[in-house]
C-alpha positions in Angstrom: -26.2 9.9 22.5 -25.8 6.1 22.3 -25.2 3.5 19.8 -27.6 0.7 20.6 -26.0 -2.4 22.1 -28.9 -4.7 21.0 -27.4 -7.1 18.6 -28.9 -9.6 16.1 -27.0 -12.8 17.1 -28.4 -14.6 13.8 -26.5 -12.0 11.9 -23.0 -12.7 12.9 -20.5 -12.3 10.2 -16.8 -12.7 9.4 -15.7 -9.5 7.8 -12.8 -7.3 7.1 -12.4 -4.0 8.9 -13.0 -2.2 5.6 -16.3 -4.1 5.3 -17.4 -3.3 8.7 -16.7 0.5 8.0 -19.1 0.1 4.9 -21.8 -1.7 7.0 -21.3 1.0 9.7 -21.7 3.9 7.0 -24.9 2.1 5.6 -26.3 1.7 9.0 -25.6 5.3 9.9 -27.6 6.6 6.8 -24.7 7.7 4.9 -25.8 10.2 2.1 -22.6 9.9 -0.3 -19.2 8.3 0.0 -16.2 10.2 -1.7 -12.4 9.3 -1.8 -9.5 8.2 -4.0 -8.4 4.7 -4.4 -5.4 3.8 -2.3 -4.2 0.6 -0.3 -5.5 -0.2 2.4 -8.6 1.9 2.1 -9.9 1.3 -1.5 -12.5 -1.3 -0.8 -14.6 0.8 1.7 -16.0 2.8 -1.1 -16.6 0.1 -3.6 -18.2 -2.0 -1.1 -20.6 0.9 -0.1 -21.3 1.2 -3.7 -22.1 -2.4 -4.1 -24.6 -2.2 -1.4 -26.4 0.5 -3.2 -25.0 3.6 -1.4 -24.1 6.7 -3.6 -20.4 6.6 -3.9 -17.9 8.3 -6.3 -14.1 8.4 -7.0 -12.9 12.1 -7.1 -9.8 13.1 -9.1 -7.7 13.3 -5.8 -8.1 13.4 -2.0 -8.7 17.3 -1.5 -11.6 17.0 -4.1 -13.0 14.1 -2.1 -13.1 16.0 1.2 -14.2 19.2 -0.5 -17.3 17.2 -1.9 -18.0 15.5 1.3 -17.9 19.0 3.1 -20.5 19.9 0.7 -22.5 17.2 1.5 -22.2 17.8 5.4 -23.0 21.3 4.9 -26.2 20.5 3.1 -27.2 18.5 6.0 -26.4 15.2 4.7 -23.9 12.4 6.2 -20.7 12.2 4.1 -18.0 9.4 4.3 -14.6 10.2 2.8 -12.0 7.6 2.4 -8.2 7.6 1.6 -4.9 6.3 2.5 -2.5 8.0 5.1 -0.6 9.9 2.5 -3.8 11.1 0.8 -4.5 13.1 3.9 -1.6 15.0 3.0 -3.3 16.1 -0.1 -6.5 16.9 1.8 -4.9 18.7 4.6 -5.3 22.1 2.9 -9.2 22.0 3.6 -9.0 19.8 6.7 -7.4 22.4 8.7 -9.7 25.1 7.9 -12.9 22.8 8.0 -12.6 22.3 11.6 -12.7 26.1 12.3 -15.9 26.5 10.0 -17.6 23.3 11.2 -20.0 21.3 9.0 -23.5 22.4 10.1 -26.3 21.8 7.7 -29.9 23.1 8.4 -30.8 19.9 10.0 -27.8 18.5 11.1 -24.8 17.2 8.9 -21.8 14.9 9.5 -18.5 14.0 8.0 -16.3 11.1 8.9 -12.8 10.8 7.5 -11.2 7.4 7.2 -7.4 7.6 7.2 -6.1 4.1 6.6 -2.4 4.1 7.9 0.3 1.8 6.6 2.8 0.9 9.1 5.6 -1.2 7.6 4.9 0.3 4.2 3.4 -2.6 2.4 2.3 -0.5 -0.5 3.2 3.2 0.5 6.2 5.5 0.0 6.3 6.6 3.7 5.3 5.5 7.2 3.6 8.5 8.7 1.3 8.3 11.4 -1.7 10.3 10.9 -2.6 10.7 14.6 -0.6 13.6 14.4 -2.9 15.0 12.0 -5.6 14.8 14.5 -3.9 17.0 16.8 -2.4 19.3 14.4 -5.8 20.0 12.6 -8.1 19.6 15.8 -9.8 16.6 14.7 -11.5 14.2 16.8 -10.2 10.9 16.2 -11.3 7.0 16.8 -9.0 4.1 16.6 -10.8 0.7 16.2 -9.0 -2.6 16.8 -10.9 -5.0 15.0 -14.1 -5.3 12.6 -16.7 -5.1 15.5 -15.0 -1.8 16.6 -14.8 -0.7 13.1 -18.4 -0.7 12.7 -19.3 0.4 16.1 -16.8 3.3 15.9 -17.9 4.3 12.2 -21.4 4.9 13.7 -20.1 6.8 16.9 -18.3 8.8 14.7 -21.1 10.3 12.9 -22.7 10.8 15.9 -19.8 12.7 17.4 -19.5 14.7 13.9 -23.4 15.7 14.2 -23.2 16.7 17.8 -20.1 18.9 17.6 -20.6 19.8 13.9 -16.8 18.7 13.3 -15.2 16.5 11.0 -14.4 13.2 12.9 -11.3 10.8 11.9 -11.3 7.3 12.0 -8.0 6.1 11.9 -7.5 2.7 10.6 -4.4 0.7 9.8 -3.4 -2.1 7.2 -4.1 -5.0 9.7 -7.6 -3.6 10.7 -8.6 -2.9 7.3 -7.8 -6.2 5.9 -8.1 -8.7 8.8 -11.3 -10.4 9.1 -12.9 -10.9 12.6 -16.6 -11.6 13.8 -19.0 -8.8 13.6 -22.4 -8.4 14.8 -24.3 -5.3 13.5 -26.5 -3.3 15.6 -30.2 -4.0 14.5 -31.5 -0.4 15.6 -31.4 2.8 13.3 -28.7 5.1 14.4 -29.5 7.9 17.1 -28.7 11.4 15.6 -28.8 15.0 17.1 -30.0 16.7 14.0 -33.3 16.6 12.1 -31.5 14.9 9.0 -33.3 17.6 7.0 -31.4 18.3 4.0 -30.9 21.9 3.4 -28.4 24.7 3.6 -28.1 27.0 6.6 -26.6 30.5 5.8 -24.0 31.7 8.3 -21.4 33.6 6.9 -19.3 34.4 10.1 -19.0 30.6 10.6 -18.6 29.3 6.9 -16.5 32.0 5.3 -13.0 31.8 6.8 -11.6 35.3 6.3 -9.2 36.4 9.3 -11.8 38.4 11.1 -14.2 35.2 11.2 -11.5 32.6 11.6 -10.0 34.3 14.8 -13.2 33.6 16.9 -13.8 30.4 15.0 -10.4 29.1 16.4 -11.4 30.0 19.9 -14.8 28.0 19.4 -13.0 25.0 18.1 -10.7 24.9 21.1 -13.7 25.4 23.5 -15.6 22.5 21.7 -12.5 20.3 22.4 -12.2 21.0 26.0 -16.0 20.3 26.2 -15.6 17.0 24.4 -12.8 15.9 26.6 -14.9 16.2 29.6 -17.8 14.5 27.9 -15.5 11.7 27.1 -14.4 10.9 30.5 -18.0 10.0 31.3 -19.3 8.4 28.0 -19.7 4.6 28.5 -19.3 3.8 24.7 -16.2 5.7 24.5 -14.7 5.6 27.9 -11.5 3.5 28.1 -11.9 -0.1 28.7 -9.9 -1.6 31.7 -9.3 -5.4 31.6 -7.6 -7.2 34.4 -8.3 -6.3 38.1 -5.1 -7.2 39.7 -6.3 -10.7 41.2 -4.0 -12.6 38.8 -0.3 -13.1 39.6 1.6 -10.0 38.6 -1.6 -8.1 37.0 -1.2 -5.2 39.6 2.4 -5.1 38.8 2.1 -4.1 35.1 -0.3 -1.9 33.3 -0.4 -1.2 29.7 -2.0 1.6 27.8 -2.8 1.0 24.2 -5.2 1.6 21.4 -6.1 0.0 18.0 -4.6 -2.9 16.4 -1.6 -2.9 19.3 -4.4 -4.0 21.8 -4.6 -7.2 19.8 -1.0 -7.9 20.1 -1.0 -6.8 23.9 -3.8 -9.1 24.8 -1.8 -12.1 23.6 1.6 -11.0 24.6 0.7 -10.0 28.3 -2.5 -12.0 29.3 -1.9 -11.2 32.9 -1.3 -7.5 32.6 -3.9 -4.7 33.6 -4.9 -3.0 30.3 -6.4 0.5 29.6 -7.6 0.2 25.9 -8.5 3.6 24.3 -11.0 4.0 21.7 -10.9 7.7 21.2 -7.4 8.8 21.0 -7.9 12.4 20.4 -8.8 14.3 22.6 -7.4 12.0 25.2 -9.4 11.2 28.6 -6.4 12.1 30.7 -8.3 11.7 33.9 -9.0 7.8 33.4 -5.1 7.6 32.1 -3.9 9.3 35.2 -6.0 7.2 37.5 -5.0 4.1 35.7 -1.3 4.8 35.7 -1.6 5.5 39.5 -3.1 1.9 39.9 -0.3 -0.1 38.7 3.5 -0.1 39.6 4.7 -0.1 36.1 2.9 1.5 33.2 3.8 1.1 29.9 2.6 2.5 26.7 2.2 0.1 23.7 1.5 1.8 20.5 2.5 1.1 16.9 4.5 3.8 14.9 5.1 7.2 16.5 5.2 7.6 20.2 2.1 9.8 20.0 0.5 8.5 23.1 3.7 8.6 25.2 4.5 12.0 24.3 0.8 13.2 25.1 0.7 11.3 28.3 4.1 12.4 29.5 3.1 16.2 28.4 0.4 15.6 31.1 2.7 14.8 33.8 2.0 11.2 34.0 5.0 8.8 34.4 4.8 6.0 31.8 7.5 3.8 29.8 7.4 3.5 26.3 9.0 1.4 23.4 12.8 2.0 22.4 13.2 3.8 19.1 14.1 0.7 17.5 10.5 -0.5 17.6 9.2 2.7 16.0 9.9 1.3 12.5 7.4 -1.5 10.9 4.6 -3.2 12.6 4.2 -4.4 15.7 3.5 -8.1 16.8 3.0 -10.1 19.7 6.9 -10.9 19.6 7.9 -7.5 19.5 5.4 -6.4 22.2 7.2 -9.1 24.5 10.5 -7.5 23.7 9.3 -4.2 24.5 7.9 -5.1 27.8 11.3 -7.0 28.6 13.1 -3.9 27.7 14.9 -6.1 25.1 17.0 -3.9 22.8 19.1 -6.6 21.0 19.0 -6.7 17.3 15.9 -8.3 15.8 16.1 -11.2 13.1 16.1 -9.9 9.7 12.6 -10.7 8.1 12.8 -13.2 5.3 13.2 -11.6 2.0 10.1 -11.7 -0.4 10.2 -11.8 -4.0 10.6 -8.2 -5.4 7.6 -6.8 -7.3 8.0 -6.6 -11.2 6.2 -5.2 -14.0 3.7 -7.9 -15.7 5.4 -9.6 -18.7 3.0 -8.2 -21.0 2.8 -4.8 -19.3 2.7 -1.7 -21.9 5.2 -0.1 -20.0 8.3 -2.0 -21.1 9.4 -0.7 -24.4 8.8 2.8 -22.6 11.5 2.0 -20.0 13.7 0.4 -22.5 13.9 3.4 -24.6 14.4 5.8 -21.5 17.3 3.5 -20.5 18.8 3.2 -23.9 18.5 7.0 -24.2 20.3 7.4 -20.8 17.7 9.6 -19.8 17.2 11.1 -16.2 13.7 9.9 -15.2 11.6 11.9 -12.8 8.9 9.4 -12.1 5.7 9.1 -10.0 3.4 6.6 -8.0 2.0 4.0 -9.8 2.9 0.2 -11.3 5.6 2.2 -13.7 7.3 3.1 -10.5 8.5 -0.7 -10.8 10.6 0.6 -13.6 13.1 1.7 -11.1 13.8 -2.0 -10.3 15.7 -4.7 -12.4 15.7 -5.1 -15.4 15.3 -1.6 -16.5 16.5 0.6 -13.5 15.1 3.4 -15.4 13.5 5.8 -12.8 15.8 8.0 -10.9 13.2 9.9 -8.5 9.9 9.2 -7.1 8.5 11.0 -4.2 4.7 11.5 -4.3 1.6 11.8 -6.6 2.3 14.3 -9.2 5.8 15.4 -8.1 7.3 13.6 -11.0 6.5 16.7 -13.4 7.6 19.5 -10.9 10.8 17.8 -10.0 11.4 17.2 -13.5 11.0 20.7 -14.3 13.3 21.7 -11.5 16.0 19.5 -12.6 15.8 21.2 -16.2 16.1 24.7 -14.7 19.2 23.7 -12.8 21.4 21.2 -14.5 24.0 22.0 -17.4 22.4 21.8 -20.6 24.0 18.5 -21.6 22.4 16.9 -18.6 19.2 19.0 -18.5 18.1 17.9 -22.1 18.1 14.2 -20.8 15.4 14.8 -18.2 12.1 13.0 -18.8 9.0 13.1 -16.5 6.9 10.1 -16.3 3.4 9.8 -14.9 0.5 7.5 -15.3 -3.0 8.4 -16.5 -4.9 8.5 -13.1 -2.0 10.2 -11.4 -2.0 12.8 -14.1 -5.7 13.2 -13.2 -4.9 13.2 -9.7 -2.0 15.9 -9.5 -0.5 16.1 -12.7 -2.4 18.6 -14.3 -1.0 21.5 -12.0 2.5 20.0 -12.9 1.7 20.7 -16.5 0.7 24.3 -15.9 4.0 24.8 -14.3 5.7 23.3 -17.5 3.7 25.8 -19.6 4.0 28.8 -17.3 7.6 28.4 -16.4 9.4 26.6 -19.2 13.1 25.3 -18.8 15.4 27.0 -21.3 15.7 23.4 -22.8 11.9 22.6 -22.8 10.7 19.6 -21.1 9.3 16.2 -22.1 6.5 14.5 -20.3 5.6 11.0 -21.0 1.9 10.0 -19.9 1.5 6.3 -19.5 -2.2 5.5 -20.3 -3.3 2.1 -19.4 -6.9 3.0 -19.0 -7.4 2.3 -15.3 -5.9 3.0 -11.8 -4.0 -0.2 -11.9 -1.8 -0.4 -8.8 -4.8 -0.1 -6.5 -7.1 -2.4 -8.3 -8.3 -1.2 -11.6 -10.3 1.6 -10.5 -11.7 4.1 -12.8 -10.8 8.0 -13.0 -11.9 10.9 -14.9 -9.8 9.8 -17.8 -11.7 6.8 -18.4 -15.2 8.1 -18.7 -16.6 5.7 -16.3 -17.9 6.1 -12.7 -17.0 4.1 -9.6 -19.7 1.5 -10.8 -18.2 1.3 -14.5 -21.1 3.2 -15.8 -20.5 5.9 -18.5 -19.9 9.4 -17.5 -18.1 12.4 -18.8 -14.4 11.7 -19.8 -11.5 13.9 -19.5 -9.4 13.6 -22.8 -5.8 14.3 -21.6 -4.4 15.1 -25.2 -7.1 17.7 -25.5 -6.4 19.2 -22.3 -2.5 19.2 -22.8 -3.1 20.8 -26.4 -5.5 23.5 -25.0 -2.7 24.2 -22.2 -0.1 24.8 -25.1 1.8 21.7 -25.1 3.1 19.7 -28.2 1.1 16.2 -27.9 1.8 13.1 -29.7 -0.4 9.9 -28.9 0.9 6.4 -29.7 1.1 2.7 -28.4 4.7 2.1 -27.6 4.1 -1.4 -27.0 2.9 -1.9 -30.5 5.3 0.5 -31.9 8.5 0.5 -29.8 10.8 1.8 -32.5 8.5 4.6 -33.6 8.1 5.5 -29.7 12.0 5.5 -29.2 12.6 7.7 -32.3 9.9 10.1 -31.1 11.5 10.5 -27.7 15.0 10.9 -29.2 13.5 13.6 -31.4 11.3 15.3 -28.6 14.6 15.3 -26.2 16.5 17.4 -28.9 14.0 20.0 -29.3 13.6 23.0 -26.9 9.7 22.7 -26.6 7.1 21.7 -24.0 6.4 18.0 -25.4 3.6 15.7 -23.9 3.7 12.0 -25.2 1.0 10.0 -24.4 1.6 6.0 -24.7 -1.8 4.4 -24.7 -2.6 0.6 -24.3 -4.9 -0.7 -21.7 -3.4 -2.4 -18.6 -3.0 -6.3 -19.6 -5.1 -7.2 -16.5 -8.1 -4.8 -16.9 -8.2 -4.9 -20.8 -11.0 -7.6 -21.0 -13.1 -5.5 -18.3 -12.6 -2.4 -20.2 -13.8 -3.9 -23.5 -16.9 -5.3 -21.6 -17.4 -2.0 -20.1 -17.3 -0.1 -23.5 -19.6 -2.9 -25.1 -22.1 -2.2 -22.5 -22.0 1.3 -23.0 -22.5 1.0 -26.6 -25.2 -1.4 -26.2 -23.1 -4.2 -28.2 -22.9 -6.6 -25.1 
């Protein structure tokens, strides 16, 4: 099982990590790509579709992984992309999928791209999804640059096909968006299956009732033990050792690292002996132990959680690690030098940037103006409209994760005194409503608070925050071609809500009066404020003209 090392030097290119994953997926013969848009992963599927690959946005990450599972179990190769918090949504199937495996009739493979966001450039938390690999028992690779993103994408498909397991490709913001030199391989990807599309019936392996899941768990652990042994002797994925101890001080200091941290280490400590890990779950503990014994001082340099340090120390290997203060935010060359110097003095505060704001002509402005004027308690959600929490409106009180605005709002209504409860409003965007708001609306209908509840859906006709992608409510595919459309007002009415649809930007007074009236009623009310995003309006008109043949 090897990836050809033969490269066509005439095809050298400067590409981002996301573009490299796309090229790797293409050269791996991916059957279908699935996902949900989320920075820093969004461009992977968009690029794959632009190159002619089959790709589609799913309503949310859980559905995306479920579709990818079906592709793999049918013998195809599936690429599933999402940002780090998206894996939280997909975790339900992920944890059981490793038990069941993904074997189709003639093969089948599934690679899950988790794009983590250290430093929270566009995210609500800084979780380190390397922990998911261990918890869900998912083999994991971590590229450091575009070349490795390409190579490891292909390697991940081979590993998945050989072991019949999903494989995680753990990216980070800097690897996703930074551009480095890439030389694609010119030979087709070797595979272990026949690449024959077809379903293989195996009820004990694919139906995870307790009687089947118990032996499946044992098989999974055995696979991982075998994979760890295989990893120790596989050239393509075996840890790379740089620095032979001939340089001054090289034998004194050894550094164990992986991913983007390796790039910082190379510059910060050019004389150090470095063990660079490519596959970080399972870990090649024999190689790590031998490396640690070959240096006088061994330091683990990693971004985010002390994942490597914890695993290595648990194996009885003495290594140093960073101070807790360096757990937060991204690493850089200066911070790595401070870690190696054991410098725990306060760091200089980063320069303050300009805070984000709603666009001047954003259709959300009159909505937040009314919410502030009416002194509402606003349970918000993820999207551009989250900026309503900032000045000048400061009209969002809670925001946690996709879809939570509805459930949290219902909980507030159930618990607060009536004079406060009747002021609670949930606010969600159209794409987020499709992602995870439908079950929140079902909760509103099924367990209505005594005061009722008001849900405002801000429908701007696109997934604006991540770059104006489509969703089930737009009636267009990832490639902006016409498809079936979920009509939100029809769904809400069918579920039992009172529904009003208007344009708050065009009729701000009418919107304010409607909101005031709905707050006074003890009913389940949905108000849809519909107006296209100012940045996407022109494109939307063009898509609609193209669909009707009037372009």
